[in-house]
N, C-alpha and C positions, 0 to 999 in steps of 0.2 A: 955107790959113786954119785959127788956132788954134779946138778944139773946146771948149766948156765946160758943162760938168757941173756939176750941184749936189744941196746936199740940203735938203728943205725942213719944216720945222714951228715950232711953236713952244711954249715959248722955241729958240731955236737959237744962241744966241751961247756954249753948252758945247760945240758938236759938235766934232770931234775928226776926223770925217770929212775934211773939206777936208786938214790936213795927212797922212794916209793916202793920199789921193788921189795928190795931186800930190807926194809922195815917190814913189811906184809911178811919174807920169809922165816926173818927170828920172829913176829908176832903168834906165828903156826909152828914156828920149829924144823921147816921144814931145809933142807940140802939141797940148798939151790944158791947161786949167785948171780947179778946183772949187770954187767957192764955196757957203757958206752963206746962204739965202735967208728969211727970215722970214717965212712967210704966216700971220697969225691966226686963231684958230678963226672959222667964218663965212664966210670970204674965199678959201675956196679955188677956187672957179672965175675970180676975178678975177686972182688968181695964177699960176694954170693958163694962161690967156690970154696973162699978161706973158709967160712962159718960150716958148709957141709964138712969139710975136714977135721973140723974141731967137733963135730957131733951137736952142733948147735942145740939144744933143745922149742926154741921158739925165740925172736924173735920178735921189737915193733920199728915199724919205718914211717921215719921224717923227712922233711925237706933236703932236697928235690926227688924223693924215689919214690915217694906213693905210687904214682903213676905207671913206671918205667918197669915197678916189682912186678906188676902184675906176668911178666914175659919167663919169669926165671919161677913160676908158681907149678907144682902138677896136678893142682885143683882151685879152685877159689871158692867163696859160699855165694850167694847170691844178693847181698848188696856190695859185695865185690864187682860182679859181673855187670849190676844197673849203674854201681859208680866209674867202674873201670880205673880203680885206683884202691891199695892195698895197704892197713898198719896194722896189721899184728900177724904174723908168722906161727905156724904151728909144724916143727917137724914131727912127721908121724911117718915111724919106722925108715926115716930118710926121704920121703914126700913130702915137699913142702906147699901148706897148704894156708891159703889165704882167706883173711877175715878183714871189713871193717868197721870199725867203731868208733872211728867217727861222726856216724852221723849219728847213733844215738845218744852221743856223748858230748857232742855239739848242743843237743835239746835239750837234755838235762838239766842246766840251771835256768834254762828260761823256764820250765815247766813247775820248776820245785818254788819259783816265782810268781806260780799260777797268772804268767801273762799270755795272755791268747795271740794266737799267730795264726787265726784262719782269717784270711781277705786283709793280712796289713801287708803295708807296702816295706819294699825292702830294697837297701843298697848293698852290694855287697862289691868289694872292691878284693880285685886279686880272680885267677881263674886255671889255679894249679887243683893238685890232687883234696887238699881238702875242701878247695871251694866247690868241688863234685858233690862231696857226700853232707856239703850246707846245703846246696841246690836240694839237692834227693830229702833231705829233713824239711826243709820248707814245704816242699810238693807235700811229701807227706802228711804235713800239719793244714794243708789247703791255703799259703799263702794268699797274698794277694801279688801283685805286679812286683817284680825284680830288676832293677835296674844293675845290668857290672859296666862294671869299668875295672879296666887290665889296663896295664902298661901298654901292651902289642894288642892290637888293635885285632888280629888272626884268632888270639887264643881267646881274649874276650869273645866272639862271634863264635867259634867252636864249644866255649859252655854255652851259647846263647841257645844253641841248636840242642844241645843237650838236655835243657832248663824245656827248652820249646818240648821238645818229645817227651816230659814228664807231665806235662798237661799246664805249663806253667806262662803266663803272660808275660814278657822279657824283649828286653832292648838291652842295649850297648849305646856308654859314654865315655866321655873322657877322663881320669881322673879329675882333670880341672875341672869340668864342668860340672861332674860330683859334689865337689866341693861347693860350688855356687849353688848348689841345690840340695844339699845333706838333707838340713831342715824339715823337707818336705817328707823325709820317710820314718815311719815309725822306728824302724831297724835298722842300723849301720854296722855292717861286718866286716872287721876286716882280716883277711886271709891270706896278706901277701904277706912276705919277710920283712916288711919297712918296720922297722922300730926295733927288730929284733937287737940292732948296733948302738941301738940308742937316738936313733934317725930322728927328723922330723915327723908327724903324722904325715903320709900320703895323700892325704888332700886337707885343705880347709876347715878349719873346725869353727869357722866365723856363727853360720848358719843354726849350726845345732843347738837345740834347747831341751826342754823341760818336757816336754814329749815324744823326745827321739829316746830309743836305746840303743847304748854303743857297746856293741861285743868284738870286745878285739882277741881272735884266738895265741898272740902269744903270749907266752905265761914268764918270760925271762926277757926283759925285766917286766916287774907284773905290772906296775906304773908308765906305762908305753905313752907316747907324746901325745898321740889320740882319746887314750884312756883322762890324763891329768888334763888336756886342754879343755874335754865332756866335763868332767866331774866341774871344771870351773863353772861350765856352761849351764849344772843341776840337769845335766842329762840321766835317767839309769843308765849303769852298767854293769857292764859283767864281764868278769876278767881272765883270760885267758884258763887262770891255773884251774880254773872252775872243769872245763871241758876235760884239762889234760886228767885230772882226777875221776873223772864218768870213764874216759877211754880208759886207763887204767884197771877199774874192776873192773871193765868186761873182758880186756884182755886179760887178767890173772885167773878168773873162770874159766874162760876158753883153757887157759892150759893145764889149770892144776882141775878142772872140777871140782873146784869147791868154792863157797862164796870166798869172797874178798873179804880182808879184815878192814874194810872201810875206814876206821876210827884211828886204825894204826898207821896207815897211808896218807889218809889227810892231814895227821900228827906231823907226817915227816918227811910233806910239800911245805906246809904253811913253814918249818923249820927252815926252810931255804932260802926264806926271805930275810 
């Protein structure tokens, strides 16, 4: 019987996860399929009930459900508990078990470039589920000061308290001020959804320069306005698709208990641009 996997979120039509995982299934000759399933904000409970009814084998979770999804798990990994968000769920005999591959998936492209994180200053845009995983990753690697800029002050402060609990030196600022100060930071990370629909960068890029590393976790479009403008300013850029690929490989191995066919997944992913 064919096993079904999915990615849930809203919006979801831009997702390349089905291409990546279906390519992996073909490469290994697995009787599995992977679909995109839109669940609007506020309808997660009903969406999860539907997935249970079709006996979904596993699914990924993206914007805006990563934090709320925790409420519907029967069991959660240590990373999920620390971060307070999940992006990968396995259905184990009717029991939904949550994992978080965001942290290691985020760190992988930085490590591949041999860029040191210890002591580095960070400007983090956004305060959602992905941002929590990113904060945990920077804490794990011993980053220096983190400045959080978010549209709503309350959520930014909540994330700051989380970061402080992990031992990080953290402050909050506005998106306007973040743009003015961006060039002072070693890492500038966009963990908001701004850019997903081709919008202008969430902050001004005028002060970003060659010493900055700009990492936008949005992967479609690949060249967001933040990435495009930062490249013009000679900054080092890290694309969202790199994080996506790292996450996908880890999720695949959680579900199938076998090594992911990384090259096949990478080829499918890059063919989507």
